[in-house]
MINUNU-751615 format. One line per field, with one value per residue (C-alpha): chain; x, y, z; residue in one letter. Coordinates in steps of 0.001 Angstrom, whole numbers, m for minus. Example, Ala and Ser with C-alpha at 12.3 -4.5 7.8 and 13.67 -1.06 7.14 Angstrom:
2
ch: A	A;
u: 12300	13670;
v: m4500	m1060;
w: 7800	7140;
aa: a	s;
# end
This chain:
853
ch: A	A	A	A	A	A	A	A	A	A	A	A	A	A	A	A	A	A	A	A	A	A	A	A	A	A	A	A	A	A	A	A	A	A	A	A	A	A	A	A	A	A	A	A	A	A	A	A	A	A	A	A	A	A	A	A	A	A	A	A	A	A	A	A	A	A	A	A	A	A	A	A	A	A	A	A	A	A	A	A	A	A	A	A	A	A	A	A	A	A	A	A	A	A	A	A	A	A	A	A	A	A	A	A	A	A	A	A	A	A	A	A	A	A	A	A	A	A	A	A	A	A	A	A	A	A	A	A	A	A	A	A	A	A	A	A	A	A	A	A	A	A	A	A	A	A	A	A	A	A	A	A	A	A	A	A	A	A	A	A	A	A	A	A	A	A	A	A	A	A	A	A	A	A	A	A	A	A	A	A	A	A	A	A	A	A	A	A	A	A	A	A	A	A	A	A	A	A	A	A	A	A	A	A	A	A	A	A	A	A	A	A	A	A	A	A	A	A	A	A	A	A	A	A	A	A	A	A	A	A	A	A	A	A	A	A	A	A	A	A	A	A	A	A	A	A	A	A	A	A	A	A	A	A	A	A	A	A	A	A	A	A	A	A	A	A	A	A	A	A	A	A	A	A	A	A	A	A	A	A	A	A	A	A	A	A	A	A	A	A	A	A	A	A	A	A	A	A	A	A	A	A	A	A	A	A	A	A	A	A	A	A	A	A	A	A	A	A	A	A	A	A	A	A	A	A	A	A	A	A	A	A	A	A	A	A	A	A	A	A	A	A	A	A	A	A	A	A	A	A	A	A	A	A	A	A	A	A	A	A	A	A	A	A	A	A	A	A	A	A	A	A	A	A	A	A	A	A	A	A	A	A	A	A	A	A	A	A	A	A	A	A	A	A	A	A	A	A	A	A	A	A	A	A	A	A	A	A	A	A	A	A	A	A	A	A	A	A	A	A	A	A	A	A	A	A	A	A	A	A	A	A	A	A	A	A	A	A	A	A	A	A	A	A	A	A	A	A	A	A	A	A	A	A	A	A	A	A	A	A	A	A	A	A	A	A	A	A	A	A	A	A	A	A	A	A	A	A	A	A	A	A	A	A	A	A	A	A	A	A	A	A	A	A	A	A	A	A	A	A	A	A	A	A	A	A	A	A	A	A	A	A	A	A	A	A	A	A	A	A	A	A	A	A	A	A	A	A	A	A	A	A	A	A	A	A	A	A	A	A	A	A	A	A	A	A	A	A	A	A	A	A	A	A	A	A	A	A	A	A	A	A	A	A	A	A	A	A	A	A	A	A	A	A	A	A	A	A	A	A	A	A	A	A	A	A	A	A	A	A	A	A	A	A	A	A	A	A	A	A	A	A	A	A	A	A	A	A	A	A	A	A	A	A	A	A	A	A	A	A	A	A	A	A	A	A	A	A	A	A	A	A	A	A	A	A	A	A	A	A	A	A	A	A	A	A	A	A	A	A	A	A	A	A	A	A	A	A	A	A	A	A	A	A	A	A	A	A	A	A	A	A	A	A	A	A	A	A	A	A	A	A	A	A	A	A	A	A	A	A	A	A	A	A	A	A	A	A	A	A	A	A	A	A	A	A	A	A	A	A	A	A	A	A	A	A	A	A	A	A	A	A	A	A	A	A	A	A	A	A	A	A	A	A	A	A	A	A	A	A	A	A	A	A	A	A	A	A	A	A	A	A	A	A	A	A	A	A	A	A	A	A	A	A	A	A	A	A	A	A	A	A	A	A	A	A	A	A	A	A	A	A	A	A	A	A	A	A	A	A	A	A	A	A	A	A	A	A	A	A	A	A	A	A	A	A	A	A	A	A	A	A	A	A	A	A	A	A	A	A	A	A	A	A	A	A	A	A	A	A	A	A	A	A	A	A	A	A	A	A	A	A	A	A	A	A	A	A	A	A	A	A	A;
u: 31280	29345	31021	30000	26408	26275	27690	24999	22274	23303	22493	19088	17672	14025	14303	14619	18061	18108	21825	22910	24996	25354	21909	20158	19127	19936	18502	20220	19502	16233	15493	15593	13067	10700	10958	10619	7466	5977	6805	6399	9867	12404	14576	18080	21342	24920	27998	28667	25764	26768	26992	24971	23531	19794	19274	16834	17022	15036	16160	16999	15104	11804	12508	9808	7038	8394	9115	5519	4205	6433	5446	1760	2414	3940	7684	10329	12998	16581	18117	21851	23566	27026	28874	31537	32101	34097	36810	37074	37251	40161	42217	42347	43637	42988	40815	39064	35302	32987	31912	28205	25924	22229	21030	17381	14957	11485	8682	4869	5069	7965	6802	7089	6713	3410	2775	2902	539	m3207	m3964	m7168	m5498	m2273	328	896	3800	2524	4725	3175	4881	3608	5341	4515	679	m158	428	2262	1258	3128	1852	4282	3555	6840	4963	3171	5258	2431	3593	1008	1447	m1178	m1340	m4023	m4951	m4003	m7722	m8074	m5281	m7556	m9774	m6757	m5156	m8426	m8571	m5079	m5420	m1618	278	2994	3115	6318	6184	8962	9708	8623	5341	4417	4564	1912	m1145	m3492	m2551	m2381	m5784	m5235	m1864	m3441	m5808	m2889	m262	402	1321	3599	7371	9260	11791	14404	13284	16280	14767	11935	14151	12651	15867	17292	13952	13824	17352	16630	13562	15457	18280	15867	13927	17095	15925	17019	13515	10181	8136	7301	5621	3424	3290	4215	4212	7088	4973	4415	8098	9181	6856	7840	11527	11038	9256	11954	14730	13001	12827	16600	17234	15158	15873	19621	20984	17918	15754	12327	10781	8506	6168	6710	4795	1199	m421	m3769	m6071	m8802	m11253	m11092	m12803	m15706	m14543	m15628	m14281	m13123	m16347	m18483	m16299	m16790	m20500	m21211	m18955	m17264	m14280	m14965	m17878	m18118	m16633	m13611	m14470	m14120	m17009	m20313	m18769	m19877	m16568	m17137	m20674	m19658	m16406	m16828	m13232	m11104	m7536	m5500	m4832	m8563	m9439	m6880	m8233	m11752	m10540	m8857	m12026	m14044	m11546	m11559	m15029	m15125	m16701	m16049	m19216	m17159	m15081	m18126	m20061	m17035	m16871	m20655	m20356	m17686	m19879	m22811	m20648	m19881	m23564	m24477	m21839	m22970	m21742	m18109	m18387	m17489	m14545	m13332	m13712	m11564	m8894	m8785	m9083	m5795	m3804	m689	m295	1829	2494	3898	5869	7655	8267	9992	12098	13177	14271	16288	13805	12215	12602	12073	8353	8133	9643	7165	4391	5492	5357	1876	682	1773	200	m3124	m2902	m2613	m5747	m7575	m6706	m7570	m11192	m11368	m9334	m12248	m14557	m15518	m14764	m15017	m11655	m8057	m6127	m2305	m1850	1472	2843	1895	3573	6794	7114	6444	10179	10409	7389	8982	12296	10623	8571	11683	13839	11606	10625	6843	7571	10298	11316	10527	14207	16834	19509	17664	18343	16471	14333	15876	14348	16504	17491	17655	21423	23804	26529	24008	22672	26202	26873	23549	24303	27656	26052	23365	25883	28060	25087	24550	28263	27879	24862	26987	29807	27363	26350	30006	31237	28312	29181	32936	32591	29526	27899	24366	23441	26309	25043	26620	25106	25724	25770	27096	30037	31556	30153	29647	30616	30209	28186	28208	26931	29462	28620	30431	33580	35761	34745	35970	38885	42159	41301	38453	39512	37984	36100	33851	32668	29185	27451	26061	27700	31064	31700	34402	35501	37633	39862	37432	34457	36388	37254	33638	32457	34847	33653	30024	30280	32158	29472	26644	28293	28982	25415	23956	26287	25173	21494	21910	23642	20791	18273	19849	19776	16081	15317	17102	15148	11909	12994	13967	10310	8843	7033	5224	4504	2980	688	m485	m1006	m2953	m5151	m5940	m6865	m9108	m10869	m11368	m12852	m15286	m16396	m16964	m19290	m21225	m21417	m22606	m25210	m26485	m26645	m28728	m30603	m28857	m29669	m27593	m27822	m28305	m25690	m26012	m24416	m27576	m28725	m30949	m31230	m34176	m34021	m36927	m37170	m33663	m32187	m29353	m26783	m25337	m28606	m30301	m27470	m27789	m31600	m31288	m29184	m32092	m34669	m36181	m37209	m35810	m38401	m37290	m37955	m37866	m35830	m37012	m34688	m34384	m33951	m37505	m37134	m33544	m34041	m36114	m37126	m37760	m39692	m40848	m40459	m37277	m36398	m38516	m35546	m34676	m30885	m30961	m32788	m30242	m27255	m28653	m29001	m25429	m24144	m26099	m24382	m20952	m21656	m22848	m19754	m17527	m18967	m21103	m24776	m26897	m29488	m32593	m35253	m34242	m31739	m30990	m28073	m26593	m22846	m21854	m18558	m18596	m20498	m21171	m22774	m23706	m25354	m24862	m23500	m20060	m17746	m13964	m12844	m9136	m9604	m12015	m14999	m18532	m21006	m22729	m19425	m18471	m21883	m21454	m17906	m19087	m22113	m19949	m17625	m20555	m21989	m18584	m17593	m20741	m21204	m24248	m23166	m22700	m24961	m25577	m27296	m28052	m29676	m31026	m29039	m29247	m30322	m27434	m28615	m31823	m34958	m34985	m31277	m31550	m34553	m33048	m29774	m31557	m33786	m30904	m28895	m31791	m32243	m28524	m28486	m31609	m30667	m26852	m25458	m28460	m27205	m29133	m29926	m31720	m32481	m33922	m35203	m37428	m38245	m41679	m42103	m39707	m42252	m43792	m40718	m42354	m44580	m41729	m38776	m39831	m37389	m38055	m40409	m41579	m41540	m42320	m42088	m45394	m46353	m49399	m50872	m52433	m53804	m51880	m48586	m46970	m45825	m43011	m43812	m40409	m42031	m41090	m44028	m44860	m46189	m45389	m45108	m46985	m45105	m41925	m43356	m40292	m42168	m43398	m39796	m38737	m41455	m40231	m36692	m37844	m38084	m39845	m43593	m43636	m41160	m43177	m46468	m44813	m43325	m46759	m48209	m45420	m45859	m49565	m48729	m46108	m48367	m51117	m48675	m47348	m45890	m45537	m42512	m44572	m45591	m42032	m40829	m43453	m41429	m38278	m35235	m35888	m33167	m32434	m34406	m37789	m37451	m40205	m37717	m35408	m38359	m39350	m35822	m35501	m38384	m36718	m34586	m33027	m31955	m35569	m37024	m38329	m37713	m41407	m41313	m38126	m39731	m42789	m40537	m38656	m41958	m42804	m39397	m39971	m43363	m41849	m39110	m41710	m43549	m40309	m39660	m43197	m42544;
v: m11017	m13230	m16327	m15112	m14705	m18133	m19832	m18269	m18992	m22669	m22859	m21193	m22630	m22371	m18652	m15378	m14111	m10387	m9621	m6362	m4028	m607	988	m1701	m5336	m6922	m10101	m12006	m14672	m16619	m14724	m11466	m12786	m13987	m10823	m8386	m10174	m10473	m6881	m5258	m3680	m3187	m6142	m5068	m6803	m6608	m7466	m8009	m8861	m12454	m13430	m10618	m11393	m10567	m8447	m6145	m4222	m2479	222	m1323	1363	371	m3354	m4283	m3217	m5384	m8337	m8235	m8409	m11409	m13274	m12785	m14372	m17446	m16704	m17125	m14432	m14850	m11563	m11372	m8444	m6911	m7958	m5241	m1896	m1577	231	m2710	m5112	m3173	m3689	m7383	m6550	m4178	m6723	m8147	m8723	m7382	m10278	m11144	m13792	m14584	m13203	m14236	m16229	m14736	m17262	m17059	m18870	m16877	m13267	m10724	m7432	m5725	m4829	m8488	m9863	m10197	m8746	m10847	m14234	m16049	m16513	m20205	m22253	m25835	m28909	m32380	m35740	m39318	m41223	m44892	m45076	m41414	m37992	m35172	m31562	m28448	m24926	m22018	m18319	m16431	m13122	m13687	m16435	m18980	m22628	m25433	m29209	m31850	m35587	m36733	m39594	m39322	m39153	m35975	m34052	m32112	m30905	m29979	m27955	m26128	m25233	m23692	m22161	m22296	m19978	m22610	m26379	m28341	m31954	m34518	m36138	m39566	m38240	m36691	m40193	m41657	m42643	m42107	m38403	m37685	m35997	m33872	m32641	m31878	m29472	m27590	m28129	m24388	m24055	m27094	m26797	m30056	m30965	m33675	m36566	m36005	m32721	m34686	m37004	m37449	m37313	m34347	m32593	m33164	m31807	m28842	m27889	m28215	m25991	m23339	m23154	m23552	m26633	m30243	m31697	m30775	m32341	m28986	m27864	m30950	m34641	m34595	m37694	m38698	m37724	m34202	m33695	m34930	m32399	m29585	m30310	m30011	m26662	m25262	m26373	m24471	m21369	m21681	m22063	m19074	m16643	m17413	m15661	m13480	m16049	m14923	m15222	m18267	m19182	m22606	m25198	m26042	m29383	m29263	m31997	m33080	m33787	m30142	m28489	m28870	m30570	m28926	m30480	m28568	m29194	m27862	m24757	m23954	m24798	m22573	m19813	m19502	m17340	m16579	m16731	m19393	m16851	m16401	m12957	m12129	m9686	m11518	m14435	m15527	m14168	m10714	m10677	m11437	m9438	m6393	m6417	m3269	m4667	m6943	m9330	m9448	m10294	m13120	m14458	m14345	m16263	m18822	m19155	m19739	m22410	m24105	m23816	m25209	m28454	m28031	m26853	m25127	m23190	m22196	m20973	m19070	m17124	m16633	m15202	m12783	m11734	m11248	m9043	m6702	m6617	m5656	m2892	m1260	2146	955	256	3778	3968	568	1608	4699	2640	m152	1924	2393	41	m1316	m5021	m5922	m9553	m8674	m5698	m8066	m10539	m7898	m6589	m10104	m10986	m7767	m6484	m3791	m43	3050	2999	m484	880	3738	1133	m594	2741	3534	13	326	3776	2448	m707	1441	3391	165	m1753	1211	777	m2529	m1568	m1253	m3732	m7304	m9015	m12622	m12401	m11707	m8479	m8700	m5643	m6974	m7416	m3822	m2625	m4504	m2772	725	1655	532	2675	5719	5230	4895	8024	10035	8638	8434	11189	10848	11397	8748	7502	4015	2932	3294	4145	7401	8685	11480	9179	10139	13149	16159	16342	12544	12171	15125	13763	13313	16844	18268	16413	17539	21139	21047	19434	22078	24884	23481	23571	27211	27846	26311	28556	31479	30473	30456	34045	35079	33474	34899	38394	38052	36668	38758	35537	35718	32236	30564	27653	25175	21708	18109	14626	11246	11340	14812	15685	19482	21555	25047	25158	28014	28265	28132	31780	32947	30804	33879	35237	32151	33079	31094	29840	27704	24066	22596	19319	18690	20209	19561	20789	23959	24011	23833	22524	23673	23365	25362	24400	26169	24194	20900	21569	22326	19249	16963	18273	18080	14540	13427	14888	13332	9892	9994	11144	8328	5755	6930	6702	3205	2077	3515	1820	m1576	m826	m12	m3127	m5271	m3587	m4498	m8081	m8520	m7759	m10093	m12343	m9459	m7767	m10996	m11255	m7663	m8180	m11417	m9746	m6875	m9331	m11306	m8134	m7089	m10495	m10691	m7076	m7631	m10557	m8213	m5507	m8059	m9498	m6094	m4854	m7772	m8791	m12136	m14279	m16401	m20116	m22842	m25582	m29196	m32574	m34290	m34782	m31762	m28851	m26595	m23183	m20749	m18130	m18725	m16503	m16719	m14147	m13199	m12965	m11121	m8574	m8063	m7682	m5239	m2936	m2900	m2398	m5805	m8360	m11883	m14626	m16553	m20279	m22892	m26070	m28847	m31854	m34173	m37868	m38633	m36943	m36415	m36589	m33791	m34429	m31090	m30819	m27757	m25793	m24374	m20830	m21215	m21145	m24780	m24297	m21074	m22918	m25734	m23370	m21036	m23841	m24985	m21399	m21023	m24148	m22761	m19361	m20947	m23147	m20141	m18715	m16040	m15244	m16528	m15089	m16604	m15820	m18908	m21717	m24973	m26772	m30115	m29792	m31042	m32897	m32829	m30676	m31878	m30058	m31429	m28385	m27004	m28560	m28429	m30535	m30967	m31372	m31238	m34555	m36000	m35822	m34953	m33072	m36336	m38032	m35140	m35384	m39103	m38669	m35987	m38034	m41128	m39103	m38035	m41557	m42957	m40267	m38893	m39896	m39756	m36255	m34903	m32503	m33108	m30940	m32531	m30910	m32716	m35938	m37976	m35190	m35670	m38997	m40640	m40320	m43991	m44002	m40663	m41459	m44854	m43294	m40541	m43007	m45355	m42376	m41246	m44753	m45083	m41757	m42805	m46401	m46375	m42882	m41765	m38175	m34905	m34356	m31844	m33581	m31449	m33151	m32731	m36447	m36069	m39836	m40046	m38489	m41964	m42781	m40923	m43979	m46481	m44532	m43702	m40800	m39069	m36092	m34383	m30627	m28398	m24761	m22996	m21600	m19635	m19909	m16682	m15739	m18447	m17772	m18652	m16637	m18056	m17528	m18928	m20484	m23988	m26045	m29726	m31446	m32674	m30901	m32442	m30609	m28612	m25745	m26008	m24739	m21714	m20904	m21294	m18814	m16363	m16727	m15442	m18659	m18149	m18653	m21294	m23391	m22885	m23963	m26981	m27990	m27826	m30090	m32642	m32583	m33434	m36356	m37721	m37362	m39303	m42200	m42081	m45491	m47416	m45658	m44453	m48038	m49273	m46620	m47518	m50599	m49307	m51384	m53629	m53995	m57353	m56232	m56201	m59234	m61883	m64773	m63231	m62604	m66279	m67559	m65393	m67385	m70781	m72694	m75528	m77432	m78340	m79044	m82493	m83751	m83144	m79558	m78860	m80064	m77831	m74789	m75594	m75484	m72132	m70690	m71873	m70136	m66856	m67013	m67307	m64252	m62226	m63194	m62103	m58718;
w: m12010	m14420	m12953	m9483	m10655	m12309	m9208	m7003	m9537	m9605	m5870	m6297	m9504	m8401	m7578	m9433	m8348	m7483	m7959	m6295	m8480	m6898	m6550	m8590	m8417	m11772	m13267	m16089	m18718	m18168	m14936	m16901	m19443	m16686	m14588	m17488	m18615	m15115	m14111	m17541	m17412	m20228	m21189	m22334	m23246	m22003	m24048	m27734	m30012	m30691	m27033	m25399	m21954	m21483	m18395	m16595	m13358	m10644	m8156	m4797	m2841	m4545	m4778	m2251	m4633	m7461	m5174	m3918	m7469	m8235	m5067	m5872	m9257	m7615	m7987	m5309	m5019	m3776	m2576	m3316	m1546	m1651	1517	1155	m561	m3805	m1783	604	m2319	m3898	m739	m1688	m5163	m8031	m9930	m6880	m7270	m4581	m2365	m2684	m1264	m920	2410	2131	m12	m181	m754	m304	3037	4532	4263	7074	5160	5911	2248	1231	3872	4351	7783	8086	8408	9160	6441	7114	5815	6205	6217	5785	6093	6547	9309	9805	9812	10406	8850	10610	9910	11078	10431	10925	10480	10788	10480	13819	15457	15539	15465	15415	15130	14436	13774	11336	9062	5395	4487	6572	4815	2439	5287	7416	4645	3953	7658	7697	4220	3681	1345	797	1428	1984	787	422	m2929	m1695	m241	m3579	m5115	m2773	m4860	m1896	m1711	m5445	m5725	m2611	m3930	m7302	m5552	m3982	m6685	m7157	m3493	m3158	m2687	m3140	m454	m18	2196	4490	5720	7364	9385	12866	14927	13010	13332	17099	17592	15297	17347	20630	19327	18082	21347	23452	25325	25713	25399	23818	26627	28323	25074	24639	23883	20208	17997	15747	12713	14066	14892	11444	9800	12193	11658	7885	8328	10627	8273	5467	7669	8270	4545	3509	6347	6600	9703	10321	12077	13220	16665	16960	19799	21371	19332	20293	19690	17892	19251	16849	19685	20778	17808	15407	12191	8963	5763	2688	742	3586	3981	304	325	3362	1955	5342	4371	704	m1678	m4366	m6775	m4498	m3031	660	522	884	2787	6260	7643	6207	7651	11233	11223	13467	14747	14724	14868	12616	15512	16328	12715	12632	15913	14459	11386	13653	15757	12582	11485	14905	16500	20035	21262	24997	26723	29377	26839	24771	27795	29042	25771	25779	29303	28066	25135	27508	29789	26875	25884	29448	29406	26202	27343	26995	23263	22137	24550	23354	19744	20300	22087	19475	16311	14482	16719	14971	14206	17231	16290	12896	14253	16678	13858	11724	14614	15690	12129	11635	9050	11166	11020	13179	12434	13961	17166	16969	16535	19783	21597	20236	21052	24691	25021	23650	25771	28898	27950	27015	30172	32386	31219	33103	36165	38600	36862	37765	34466	33148	31363	32361	31708	31944	34177	35498	31969	31138	34332	33471	30070	31402	31421	27769	26885	28573	26786	23383	24043	24891	22076	18981	16578	15889	12188	12011	8538	7307	7075	9794	7210	6460	9983	11733	13894	17262	19012	19740	23384	23878	23244	23715	21423	18617	19125	18831	15595	14176	15159	13408	10351	10208	10739	7947	5603	6557	5849	2378	1752	2877	521	m2398	m1617	m1162	m4447	m6427	m5194	m5762	m9322	m10181	m11455	m10063	m11395	m9480	m7385	m4938	m5490	m4434	m5963	m4868	m7313	m6844	m3455	m3133	m6183	m7663	m10887	m13416	m16959	m19802	m20676	m17532	m17785	m18328	m14920	m13004	m10646	m10493	m6987	m8419	m9052	m12237	m11683	m14677	m17966	m19339	m22496	m20909	m17465	m15755	m12249	m9819	m6230	m3787	m876	1452	92	305	3961	4913	2983	4841	8176	7106	5753	8847	11110	9055	9018	12745	13456	11351	12933	16371	15407	13963	17156	19207	16899	17642	21374	21249	19195	21781	24567	22774	22159	25820	26642	24001	26458	28188	24849	23485	26502	25954	22210	22762	25390	22999	20210	22576	23786	20178	19255	22179	21918	18168	19026	21306	18638	16034	18422	19419	15811	14502	17682	18110	21153	23491	22568	25139	24688	25804	25151	23903	20301	19979	17549	18375	16772	16952	14222	12928	10204	7686	8941	5538	3607	6471	6457	2675	2892	5788	3613	1152	3963	3222	5878	6213	6786	9874	10346	13087	13180	15504	15814	18821	19578	18426	15012	13894	10104	8554	4944	3240	m36	m1916	m5142	m6611	m5447	m2315	82	876	423	2477	5281	5277	5320	7960	10489	9827	10277	13518	14861	13886	15445	18664	18956	18234	21459	19792	20010	17103	14688	16265	18822	20778	20214	22029	20388	21262	20616	17162	16553	12721	10279	6735	3810	387	m1101	m4613	m7780	m9298	m11440	m11333	m14923	m13995	m12185	m14769	m12434	m13538	m11372	m10444	m9589	m7299	m5646	m5026	m3640	m1224	m154	372	2584	4745	5095	6003	8511	10173	13811	16030	17220	13689	11810	8105	5500	2114	m894	m3954	m3711	m6925	m9258	m11686	m13113	m14326	m12238	m11178	m10302	m8543	m6385	m5500	m4369	m2468	m605	205	1510	3721	5071	5874	7718	9628	10464	10613	11218	13295	13152	12979	9302	7096	3787	980	m2174	m5229	m5194	m3595	m3750	m793	1574	2059	4122	7011	7443	7762	9230	12766	13278	9955	9756	6558	6147	3186	2134	1776	m1625	m2657	m6148	m7345	m10793	m12619	m10915	m7603	m4584	m2433	1245	2389	5467	6629	7931	8581	5487	1994	m1338	m4259	m7015	m7649	m9710	m11947	m14999	m13055	m12102	m15760	m16686	m14024	m15392	m18813	m20808	m24175	m23743	m26444	m24416	m21216	m22893	m24506	m21144	m19503	m22199	m21810	m18005	m18297	m20612	m18235	m15213	m16948	m17453	m13902	m13079	m9900	m8516	m5553	m4783	m5066	m2649	m73	815	2450	3160	6140	8693	10358	13414	11601	9232	10011	9685	12305	14619	14365	14926	18043	19653	19135	21630	19567	22717	23632	20165	19242	15647	14798	16197	14268	11014	11591	12167	8976	7022	8669	7677	4122	4104	5440	2782	41	1424	1380	m2220	m3204	m1640;
aa: x	x	x	x	x	x	x	x	x	x	x	x	x	x	x	x	x	x	x	x	x	x	x	x	x	x	x	x	x	x	x	x	x	x	x	x	x	x	x	x	x	x	x	x	x	x	x	x	x	x	x	x	x	x	x	x	x	x	x	x	x	x	x	x	x	x	x	x	x	x	x	x	x	x	x	x	x	x	x	x	x	x	x	x	x	x	x	x	x	x	x	x	x	x	x	x	x	x	x	x	x	x	x	x	x	x	x	x	x	x	x	x	x	x	x	x	x	x	x	x	x	x	x	x	x	x	x	x	x	x	x	x	x	x	x	x	x	x	x	x	x	x	x	x	x	x	x	x	x	x	x	x	x	x	x	x	x	x	x	x	x	x	x	x	x	x	x	x	x	x	x	x	x	x	x	x	x	x	x	x	x	x	x	x	x	x	x	x	x	x	x	x	x	x	x	x	x	x	x	x	x	x	x	x	x	x	x	x	x	x	x	x	x	x	x	x	x	x	x	x	x	x	x	x	x	x	x	x	x	x	x	x	x	x	x	x	x	x	x	x	x	x	x	x	x	x	x	x	x	x	x	x	x	x	x	x	x	x	x	x	x	x	x	x	x	x	x	x	x	x	x	x	x	x	x	x	x	x	x	x	x	x	x	x	x	x	x	x	x	x	x	x	x	x	x	x	x	x	x	x	x	x	x	x	x	x	x	x	x	x	x	x	x	x	x	x	x	x	x	x	x	x	x	x	x	x	x	x	x	x	x	x	x	x	x	x	x	x	x	x	x	x	x	x	x	x	x	x	x	x	x	x	x	x	x	x	x	x	x	x	x	x	x	x	x	x	x	x	x	x	x	x	x	x	x	x	x	x	x	x	x	x	x	x	x	x	x	x	x	x	x	x	x	x	x	x	x	x	x	x	x	x	x	x	x	x	x	x	x	x	x	x	x	x	x	x	x	x	x	x	x	x	x	x	x	x	x	x	x	x	x	x	x	x	x	x	x	x	x	x	x	x	x	x	x	x	x	x	x	x	x	x	x	x	x	x	x	x	x	x	x	x	x	x	x	x	x	x	x	x	x	x	x	x	x	x	x	x	x	x	x	x	x	x	x	x	x	x	x	x	x	x	x	x	x	x	x	x	x	x	x	x	x	x	x	x	x	x	x	x	x	x	x	x	x	x	x	x	x	x	x	x	x	x	x	x	x	x	x	x	x	x	x	x	x	x	x	x	x	x	x	x	x	x	x	x	x	x	x	x	x	x	x	x	x	x	x	x	x	x	x	x	x	x	x	x	x	x	x	x	x	x	x	x	x	x	x	x	x	x	x	x	x	x	x	x	x	x	x	x	x	x	x	x	x	x	x	x	x	x	x	x	x	x	x	x	x	x	x	x	x	x	x	x	x	x	x	x	x	x	x	x	x	x	x	x	x	x	x	x	x	x	x	x	x	x	x	x	x	x	x	x	x	x	x	x	x	x	x	x	x	x	x	x	x	x	x	x	x	x	x	x	x	x	x	x	x	x	x	x	x	x	x	x	x	x	x	x	x	x	x	x	x	x	x	x	x	x	x	x	x	x	x	x	x	x	x	x	x	x	x	x	x	x	x	x	x	x	x	x	x	x	x	x	x	x	x	x	x	x	x	x	x	x	x	x	x	x	x	x	x	x	x	x	x	x	x	x	x	x	x	x	x	x	x	x	x	x	x	x	x	x	x	x	x	x	x	x	x	x	x	x	x	x	x	x	x	x	x	x	x	x	x	x	x	x	x	x	x	x	x	x	x	x	x	x	x	x	x	x	x	x	x	x	x	x	x	x	x	x	x	x	x	x	x	x	x	x	x	x	x	x	x	x	x	x	x	x	x	x	x	x	x	x	x	x	x	x	x	x	x	x	x	x	x	x	x	x	x	x	x	x	x	x	x	x	x	x	x	x	x	x	x;
# end
């Protein structure tokens, strides 16, 4: 047996091997040490002291709980089962070992069990592989069947991974050695699973995909690149390796096109706290604020919509029309709520059933889902609606619904092997076996009464265990009263156990009836599972429709609850928001019965860079973030927290707000700030929206203000994108005079009795100070420090240098240089030598003027 264990462990070195021995999973050697520490269970030894084998075990019936704990700690678990009974093994020889093999490898990216999964989002297994000059990405969720493929540049890998939020990432050995991807892989190192390069072979991957989807070509599914197929082939091979024979149902692959959604990089997602707060909590995030869904599928669709906001005006307006329909039919909300509440997670139920890991309760979930779907769809039967309802799909599964209703016990057990999930009256043969089983149990109860009376042993009991079966138990005090017809089976310290020929006969009949009944139920279970799987396509349509209804109705509920308004979308470079509000902060303040101060944002082609100055704690960062979140909400197809909003569709959203270092990569706060700013300047297009806060603050004043001004000039002159630029460098406000599309705004503050009151109102103008010392005083700084700071400030202000003057001369582009203007008036083909000499003197004079400047 040890040799058998070691041979299997050799094949699964990166996993904890759960080795089945009877009713336990045992772990040995190093696995035992790791598991006992991770699970806080007793570590024991087997064998003689000098060569004892460390081991620990867990009961197989509660293994799921322990496996979940191990997976959450980053372990992978290989499940090794007995493939035959000990009795079957003995037929091959007295010393034959029970055959065992690994039937499944459980990893973070290949989970289907409900207890292991987060219902809010997909459990993506992501495969990445460079092919020629591009990078292929494949995202597979075997718990829902979703299969996405995308081709990207290597530079976009970090943003792509943050969008999918994978639980496990497959990377080839050679890809891990690429210097250009080192930093990205460092970020996700705890999620990476190394793979052999051969598993990403393009031709093998193509053939593997065709075999899985039972087709000769992938063309009907989309125009996939070689990079995408190489990555997808690697992902599918891993699914084969981990799931063995129990392959899950997967939807045909979909191609993700980068031009079809709003790009939000990893830094911006963190900065805007889209799906989690900066501390890592879901509560308090933008997602948690806007989530009014009632089903697991609806929540996942909301998360997907947040990860992939739309850029197609037609698609956005279609979803806005749907949201508006629900708002106009407010009376349906309570009916919808009742129909959606408590609905099972259909996608994951189908995944478990298709991979042979489902149970009777999953069949019951399908039945309940179809019953609720019928009630839900009936709401829209006589309505004119801007969305489609799959009435024909529901009609096609009606016979399945009826069969499940007739067959399934509403209180079905979790596992099929426990039996009792088929309703009485559904199958006559099963009813007869159950009747005989129940009658046999009554006969055993009758025997107990009979034997107690005959022997005059009132404490005589007939009991059962898995070793002896049914037996008669008496205390040792009454052993002299035992009749000769009793057959001795076992003697314990205080009890004696017996049997009789009559009891053995009833037991044989009873066990035979129970086994036949269970066999019949298991056969029926498989029939019902196959019936469900034959209707997968129709069921998927129904499940998707329910999720979509949940998403859109949740948008209407959110909009109605917080008085959101429908945004006007266009393809021009405009961002006009009247009385906009930050959705998360407004929600928090509303719970405390406090108002949120709304503000306008006015950006168009004439002024696309707003320079915002004002004191600390006045609300600059909130203002920047709220406008970014309004753009995201609008392009998700939802109403927005504003009185009025006109938004030109954004292709990329960038945020450089907040400070943070990355010591694991040897990066200071300032270095991180510069990297993020460089990324924005290199990637932002004219249709992008950028929010920047306090650029250049992590270095000296001169360096900082120089970098901040140069950044503003580049955004104004080169990127020409819509930008909100907040800064404490008040010297930069002079740029309004030289940059024609820059407009200065400030946050109003009121000074009162030696202190300041933040009014949180954005208005045109310039701030003349930051009130930093006032904020330090509010924060509880010792008064001596505050007074000393005020004295130092007065000294520094009295020695104010010429920084303001230096900043009043912005960088001149080639279009406004005097020399270029002069050259543009010259036609060298008609110049005489004298005229040419005069022009040369003029150029010399202009050059001298430029040098003086």
